[in-house]
N, C-alpha and C positions, 0 to 999 in steps of 0.2 A: 504493500500500500504506499502510495506516494504522499508522505505527510507534508512535504513542502507545498504540494498542489492543494492539499486539503486546507492548510493554513491560509493560502492565497485566496481560495474561493470563500472561506469563512469570513475573511476580512471584507470581501466584496459584498457578501450577503448582509453583513452588519449594517451596510448603508441603507438597506430596505426596512430595518426595524422601526425607525422613527415614523415612516409612513404607515406601516402596519399598526403600530400603536395609536397613531392619530385617527386612522379610520375606525379603530375599535372604540376609542374613548368618545369621539364625537357622535358616533352612531348610537352607542349605549346611552349617552346622556339625552340626546334627542329622542331616542326610542323610549326611554323611561318616562319622560314627560308625556309623550304621546300615548303611552300605555296607560298612564293614569287617567287621561281623558277618555280613552276608549273603554276602560273598565267602568268608569262612572256612567258612560252611556249604556253599556251592557247591563248594568245594575238597575237601570231605570225601569219603572213600573209601566211606562208607556211603550207599547209595541212599536209604534211608529219611530221611536228613537232606538229602542233595544235591538230590533231586527237588523237594521243596516250595520250597526256596530258589531253584532255577532257575525254577520256575513263577512265583514272586513277581517275579523280574526280568523275565520275559517279559510278565507281566500289566501291569506299570506302564510298560514300554517300548512295549508294543503297543497301548495304549489312549490316547486323547487326554487331555491334562491337564484340558481343560475338562470332560470327562465325569467325571473323577475328583473335581474340585471339586464338581460338582453332586451326585454320589453321596454325598460326605461331608457336605456342607452340608444337603442336603435328605433324604438317605436315613437318616443315623444317627438322626434324630429319630423315625423310625418304629419304632425298636427299643425296646420298653418297658423291657427289662432295662437298656439303656444310659441311658435317661432317669431311671431310678431310682438310678443309681450316682453316685458322686462325680465321675466323668469328665464328666458332663453340665454341671457348672458351667463347664467349659472349652469343650466341643464345642458348646455352644449359642451361643458367640460366633463371629461371622464371622472374626475375626482368627485364632483357633486352628484353625478349619476350614481356612483358607487355608494356614497354616503346616503343618498335617498333610498336606494334599494335595501341597504343594510339596516337603516333606521325603521323602515316600514316592516321589514321582516322581524326584527327583534322586538318591535313594539307589540306585534300580535302574540308572540310567545310570552313576553313579559306581562301583558294584560292577563293572560291565563295564570301566570305565577301569582300575580297580585290577587286574583280572584280566589285561588286555592288557599293562599296564606290567610286572607281575611276570613274565609269560611272555616278555617281550622281554629280560629279563636273560640274557646269553649263558651257556649251560651250562658253558662253559670257565672262566668267572670263578668259578662256584660250585665246580667241581671243584678249581681251583687253591687256593681258600680252604680247602676241606676238607683238601687235602694238607698245608696249613700248620697244621692242627689246629683250624680253626674249625668250629663247629657250633651248631645251635639259635639262640638269640637273638643271639649274637655274630655269627654268619654273616649273619643278616638285617640287623642294625644296621650292619655295616661294608660289606657287599657288596650284598645284594639290595635293600634299601630305598633306598640312595643312587642306585643305577642305575635302579631302577624309578621313582623321583621324576623323574629327568631325562627319562625316556621318556614318563611319564604327564602331566607338567605342561603341555605344549602342548595336549593333548586336553582336560585338565580346565579350561583357560582358556576353551575354547569352551563347556563346560558352565556355567561361571560366568556368561558372557555371555548364554547361553540362559536362565538363571534370572532375570537381571535383567529380561529381556524377559517371561518368564513371569509375573512379578508383576503384569503388567497385567491378567491374567485374574481377579485378586482383586477387580477392580472390579465383577464381575457379582454378587458377594455383598455389595455395599454398602460396601466398603472405599474410602476416599477417598485412594488413592495417586495417582500421576501420572495414570494413565488414568482413574480415577474422577472426578478433578477436570476432566479434559478433556472427559468426556461431559457433566458438569453445565454447563460453560461453553458447549459446543456447543448444548445444548438451550435455554440462556438467550439466546444471541445469534444462533444459526443461521449464524455465520461459521466454517464447518467448515474451510475451507482453511487460514486463518491459525492456527486453534487446533490442528489436528492437525499442522501443519508445526512449530509450536513444540514440541509434545509429542515429535515425532520427533527434533527437534534435542536435547532434553534426554536422551532415551534414547541417542542417538548419542554425546553427550558423556560420559555415565556409562560406557558400554561402551568408549569410547576410553581413559578413565582405567584401567579394568580391564585392557585390553590392554597398556597402558604398564607397569602394575605387574608383570604376568606376564613381560613382555619383560625388565624389569630383573632379576627373580628368575632367569629362564632364563639370562641372561648371566652372573649371579653363579655359578650352579651349574655352568655349562659354561666357566667362566673358565680352568680348567686345560687344557681342550682347545685353547683359543685360544692359550695359551702354548706348547703343543707344536707347533702349526702355524707359529708364528713362530720 
């Protein structure tokens, strides 16, 4: 195995890490905000509001992310009204098309994570809080949200890891993140095994750090439960 070659391609792939992380962070932040809105609509008692939001979730959870990226990158340009609007200055760029696709995709999954986390809050906890006079925002801030976060965080950590890997699909629309650089190096050298092994190691390392961060946060949030057991 040519270690000098591996070190060289490793240094070249490191250049793509900032773009990979940027795509991940921007999409997750925007997706989380959108997911909160979608979940609020899905929880509505009015079917005219609930059904379109539920259809949105099923649409982006039920279709491949690769297809969504293609439709946004190649399809939006076919809409004359959009091409004549101010949005075209952003959506004609591969970066913003990738961000939009990743955001819409993760928002659908995150909305379901939020729904499951909120439903996991024991009804007895809510009833006890209401008997103490809590309601509205105070009830959510002190009871519902803290418990929901503890339930939802492990699942959301998997979504974050999935998004780190999903950014690799941005390479198909010419973005030079980690996978984009990997394809270029493979086409230049034809040394596929070494190049893709290094790329896999980089993704594995990034997701190990993500897992470690979430494990620390979970331990902090559940610290009071460990104290009770001891």
